[in-house]
N, C-alpha and C positions, 0 to 999 in steps of 0.2 A: 461519500466520495469513493471513487473506484480504487484509488491507491490504498486506502485503508482496508478495503475488502480484499484486494489482492494480497496484501501483507498478512491479513488474517487467514486467508486460504493457505498460503505457503506455510505459515506457522502451524496451522491445524493439520495439514497433510504431511509436510516434510520436516518442519522445524529446522534445526541446525544440522541434523544427521543425514537426512535423505534429500535428494533433489526432486523437484517437481517441474515437469515440462510446461512450457508456455501453452502448448495445445491443451493439456489437461486443465490448467487454470482457466483458460478461456471457455472450455466446455462446461466446467462446473459453474462458472459465473454467467454463462449465456452471452459471452462477448466474442467479437471477432478477434482472432489471434493477431492478425496483422495490425490492428489498431492498438493492441495492448503492448506490442513489442517496445515502442518508444518509452512507455511508462516503466516497463521492467528494466530497461537499460538505464533510465534515470535513477531508479531506486538502487540499482547496482552501483552506479557512479557515486551515489550519495552514501554508500557503505551500508545501506539497510538490507540489501540482498547481496548474495554472492552468486556470481554466474559461473557455472561449471560447464566446460565444453566436453564433447565426446558422446559416444553412444548412450551413455547413461547420464548425460548432462541435463542441465536445467537450472533451476534457481533454488537456493536455500537461504535461510535467514543469515544475515551478515554478522549478527551478534545476538546474544540471548534475548528472549522475548521481554524480560523484565527491564532490559536496557534500551528498548525501542519505544520512545514516546510518540504518541499520536501527532504531537506538534512537529516531530522530526519528519514523519511521513508527509504531512501536509506541506511543510516547508519545501521539501524536495519536489513534490508533485507540482506545487504552484510555481516554483522557480523554473521548472521545465516547461510550463504552460504559458509563461509570461512573454509577451512580445512587446518590445518598446514601440511607442507611438501607435497604439492600437486604434486610434481614431475615435476615442471616446469623447464624451461631452467636455466642453471647456466653458470658460466664462466665470464671472465673479460668484454667482450662486453656487456653481459647481465647486470652486476652490474654497469658498468661505463656509459653505454649509455641508454639502453632500460629501466631499472628500474627507472632511473632519469627522462626520458621523461614521463613515465606513472605516476610518482609522480606529475610532473608538470601538466599533464592533469587532474588528479584526483583532485588536488587542485583548478584548474580553474573551473571544473564541480561543486565541492562542494561549491565554492563561488556563482555560479549561482543558485544552488539549495537552498542555504540559503536565497536567496532573494525572493523565491516563497513559498506561502502557499497553503494549500488545498483549502482555500477560493478563492484564485486567480484562481485556476483551475475551481472551480465551476462557477465563473463569466465568464470564457472563454467558458465553456459549455453552459451557458445561452446565450451568445453572438452568439454562433454557432447554436442556435435554439433548443438546448437540454433542456428539462424541467424535473423537478423532477416528478416522477410518483405520481399520486393521488391515494389515497386509494379507492378501489371500494366499493360501498355501500353494506352492508350485506342484502341479499334478502332471506327471508324465504318462502319456498313453501311447501305446504302440499298436 
């Protein structure tokens, strides 16, 4: 899910201290910046990201990594993506069988996601050999 990857990128690159621009996130993830803006705004409205305006603006985590559950991220992303009356299937089979199965699957997934935090994913990234980028020293040449 893109929202989880975006949050992981912000946590990895900026965390709570530094801001990360939407353009940089999009470039690292191979996504179009324009298509990502609504997701970033939804994550900000949900309190998962903090939006900072200005020349050094961008996004940073809205709370500590250990306090951001994957279920929080998915809930915000799905709420922003849901359109009422999407024209999906209807009928007795849909409501009696398919809708119930999806509800069970969503409940099971939500339970799994509630047990994982952004900090857990950061530890997995470190275990896989992925390191947080280090700031490049500023070099002045005249």
